[in-house]
N, C-alpha and C positions, 0 to 999 in steps of 0.2 A: 603493607610490608614492603620494605625496600632493601636491596643489597647491591653490591657492585656487579657480581656475576651470578646469574641464575644458571644452575647446572641441572640438566634433565638426565636422570639416570644415575644409579649408585652401583654401577659396575666398576671394574678397575679404572677405566678412563675417567669417569666422573669423580670418583673418590680421590684418585691421585691428583687430578687437577685441583680439586678443592684443597687438598693438603699442600700442594706446591704453592698455591696462591696465598694460603695462610702464612706460610713461611716468609712471604714477602709483604705481609701486612695487608693483604687484599681480601676483602670479605666475599663470601659466597654462601648461597643456600642450595642444598642438593634436594631435588624432588625425585622420589622413587615410587613406582606403582606397587612394588612388592613390599613385604614386611622385612624387617631386619633379619629375622630368623630365616626367611626364605633365601635371601641373597647370601647368607653365611653358610647355608646348608646345601645349596644346589651344587652338586659335585661336578667339577669340570677340571680336566687335566691342565697342567701348566708346565711348559719348558721355558725357563727364563734365560734370555740372552745375557751376555756379559754387561751390555749397556743397561739393561733393565735392572740387573742386580746392582749395578753401580748407583743408579738413580734411587732405588729403594734404600740402599745403605746410606748414601749421602743425605737423604732427606729424613733419616732417623727412624725408618720403619722396617729395617732389614734384620733386626736381631733374631726374630724367630725363624726367618728364612735361613739365616746362617746356621742356626742351631738344629733345625729340623729338616731343612731341604737337603736333597742329595746332590752334591757337587760332582759333576761328571766332566772328565777331561777328554772323552772320546765317545764315538758311537760306532756301531757295527752294521755293516751291510751284509746280508746273508742271501746267497743265491747259488745255484748249482751244487747244493749240498755242503757248502763251506761258508764260514764267516770271515769277514775281512774288516779289520779295525781301521777307522779313520781317526787319527790322533789329533783332535782339535787343538789341544794346548801346544803340542810340538809344532803344528803347522801355523798357528795364529798367535800363540801366547795367551789365548783366552779360553774360557770354559763356559759351561752352562750349569744351571741348577734346576733339578726337577722339584717343583714346589707348586702344589695345586692352586688354581685360580681362586677358589673360595677361601683358601688360607690367606692369600694376598688381600682379599676383601676384608677378612676378619682383622688383619693388621691395620688396614687403612681406616676402617670404621672405628677401631679402638683409638687410633691417633686423633681422629676428628672429635670423638667424644671427650677425650682427655683435654683437647684444646677448646672445648665448648663450641665446636662447630655446629651449625644448624643443618640438620638433616630431617626431612619429613618423609616418613614411609607410609605406604598405603594410600597414596594420592590417586585421584580419579579424574577423568575428563580434563586432562591437561590440554591447553590451547595456547599457542604463541601469537602475540600481537605486536604490530609496529616494528617488525625486524628491520625494515629499511630506514627507520628513523633512528635518532640518537637516544630515544626513550622507549626501548622495547619493554614488553611486559609478558607475564605468564599468568593465566587464570587456571584454577584447578579446584577440586573439592578435596577436603581433608577432614576426617572425623565428622562427616555429615554436614560440613559448612563450606560455603563457597569463599574462595580467597583469591587475592591478586598479589602478585609479586612484581614490583617494578625493579628494573636493573639497567646497567649500562651495556651489558653484554649477555647473550644467552649461548651456552655451550650445549649442543645436542650430543649427549653421550649415552643415548638410550637404545642402542643396538639396531639391528637390521629391521626389526618390526616396530620400532618406536615411532613417535610422532614428529620428531625433529626433521628428518629428511623429507617427508611429505609436505612439511611446512615451508620448504624452500621454494622460491619462484621456479616454475617449470620452464620458463623461457631461457634458452641457452644451456639447459642442463643436458648432460650426456651420461648415460649409464652403460657400462661394459659388463657383460656377464657370460659365464660359461657354467652350465650345469653338467656334472659328471654322471656317467651312466652307472655309478656304483656308490655304495655308502660304506660306512664302517660299523661293524657289530662290536660293541665295546662291553667288556666285563670287568668287574672288580672282584678280586679273589683273595681270600685269607690264606696266605702262604708266604714262605720266605722268598726273596727275589730269586728269579731264575738266572739273572745276569747282573753283573755290577754296572752295566751300561745299557742304553737303549739298543734294541736290535730291530732294524728295518729289513724285512724279508720279502724277496720276490720269489714266487712259486707259480708253477703252471695253474694251480688251483686258485691263485689269487694272493694278494698282499697280506702280510701279517706284521704286527708290531708288538714288541715286548717292552714294557716300561715298569717302573717301580713307583709306588705311592709312598711307602714307608717300609721299615724292616719287616713288617708283617703283612703288607698288602701289595699285590701286584695289579697293574693295569694292563690289560691285553686287548688287542683289536684284531679283527680280520675283515678283509674285503667281503662285501655281501651285496645282495640286491637291496637298494634303498627302500623298496616297497615290501620287503619281507617283514615278518612279525616275530618278535622275540619268543612268542609262545610256540613257534615252530621248531625251536632249538632247545632240546633237552641238554642237561649238563653233559651227559655222555657224548652227545653229538658234537657239542662245542669242543670238548677236549680232543675228540678224534680229529676234528678239522684242524685245530691248532697244532697238534702233534704232526700231522701230515705236512703242514706248511713250514714248520719251524725246525724240525730235527735234522741234524747234519751227519756227515760221515765220521765226525770225530767222537761220536758217542754222547754228545751233549743232549740232555733231555729237559723238557719244560717241567717245572714244579706245578703240581696240581694242588687244589684246596677247595674250600667251600666258596662257591660263587654267590655273592650277595647283591650284585646289581648287574642288570643287562639292559642295554639300550642300543638303538640304531640311529646313526646320524647321517644325514645327507651331505653331499659335498658340492660346493660351488665356488667359483671365483667371481668376485663382484667389485666394481669400483664405480662410485658416483661422483661426478665432478660438476661444478666446482664444490669445494668443501666449505664454502663460506658465501654469505650474501648479507650485505648490510652489517648488522650487529649479531647475526647468527652464525655460529661456527660448528661444524660437525667434527667428531673425533671418534676413533675406534670403529666398531662394527656398524655404527650409523652411516659410515661413509664407505666402508670396504669390508669384504669377507675374503678369506683365503681358505683353501682346503687344509686340513690339519697336518698333512704330511710334512710340511716345512716348519711346523711349530712356530708360526709367526703371529697368530691372532692377537694375543694379549700384548706381545712385544710391540706390534704396530700401534696399539692403543696408547702404550706408554710413550712411544716416540711422538705421536700426535700431540698429546697433552704437554709434553716437554716443550715443543715448539709453541703451542698456544699459550702456555703459562709465560714463556719468555716475551711473547708479543704483548700480552696484557700488562705484564710488568713494565715494559717499555712505555706503554701508553700512559700509565699512571705516574711513573717516576721521571720520565723524560718528556712527556707530552708529545711523543712521536708515534706514528702508526706504520712505519716501514715494515716491521716484522709481521704485523697483522695483515698488511696489504699483500704480502707474499706468502701467507700461511698455506694456501692451497698448493702453490708452486713448490714450496719447500717440502711439504708433507708428501706430495705425490712422488717426489724423487725416491723416497724410501718405500712408499707403498708399491710402486710398480716394480722395484727391485725385488721386494718380497713376493709380489704376485708371480713374477717370473720364476723365482726359486721354488715356490710352492707348486706351481704348475709343472716345473721340470721334475721335481722329486716325485710328484704324483704320476706323471707320464712314464717315468723310468721304472717305477716299482709296481705298478698295478697291471693287471691283465685286462685287456679290452676284447670283448666278444667278437668285434668285427675286425680284429687285427689279422693280417695275413701272416703266413709262415715267415715271409721276409721281414715283416715288421717285428715279429717276436724275436727273430735272430738279431736284428739291429738293437733291440732293447737289451738283450743279453750282452752284446758287444759293448754297448755304452757303459753298462755296469762294470765290465771287465776293464775298460779303459779308465774309469774313475779310480778303481782300486790299484791299477798298475802305474798310473801317471801321477807324480807328485804335483804337477801343475793342476790337474783336474781335481785331485783330492783337496788341494789347497783352496780351489774355488768353492768346492762344496763346504769345506770347513769355514771359510770366511763368511759365507752366507748364513750358515747354520748358527754361528756364534753371534752374528748380527753386525750391522754397520750403522752406528748412530752418527 
């Protein structure tokens, strides 16, 4: 089997890359270890930046996002018993859309199926070969048979735990990592939205976040011990904790409902460089991870594959490799800006067990400065809506 670009991973990065290449007449094959049902039903939150919205719309896969996603023109910061709105649109002229990652995946899979794109699900024992040559290949097992895929390029879009990054040469590699001493306890709730926009709350008991999934489903999070177990949290205990962290002096109350999903996610910042070697290129979570506070994960994946698709297009249509040669450099400019913003939001809004009284007061003062200063609010808004 042969193609122009072999793509490892059918997450947002891999599927969007395949779709963008198709629009330029470039062939690809997507290899994914999970089933189609698994990738389309694994529930993950999604806040789409303006640039991500634009790319999905411009590439013809944004119709359902526009119809079903929740367009937000602001976010709220809650602390000290009060809520403060950051008007994203007024400060930047841009907005965000709350639209779950698995819904984006459904749209992209549908687009690839409609175009006759080749996607192989349930592959096993994937291995990369000859990445430093101009004839790389991928071997794998599919439906009980061993297969080989020859390609001009390999795109590693298979996430933090995939095989693409470990297949990169280790000489000259540099990994940067910070693991945070807390996680997020997330729930999905059947209820009307508690707020028309996201609420990021800092409280002495810990951070909390209010989001919406649909007119009938809320997505809520609160800071927790990453080693905790969801079985330790009854519904009553969860609601008591959320009410304590979120309710304000203005009488606003959180809407309750039936909790139908609970999970705990750890939090880390991670960057691996370079993002390319020979004919292998990494994109999305395969190369970098951000804590979810800044809502940057899927948006960084989209930014990566936009650059990678442009470089591959230049290679085939102009016979040039300038954009591919600078892919790591170009991608990391955006990556490190997002890493900084996600770290800043995380540090400003979460409680740290080892923080001194002085540090806690500085944290409070920082939030007060952000909501009082147009310049600081604009900086937050610019980073939140994204900079492509």
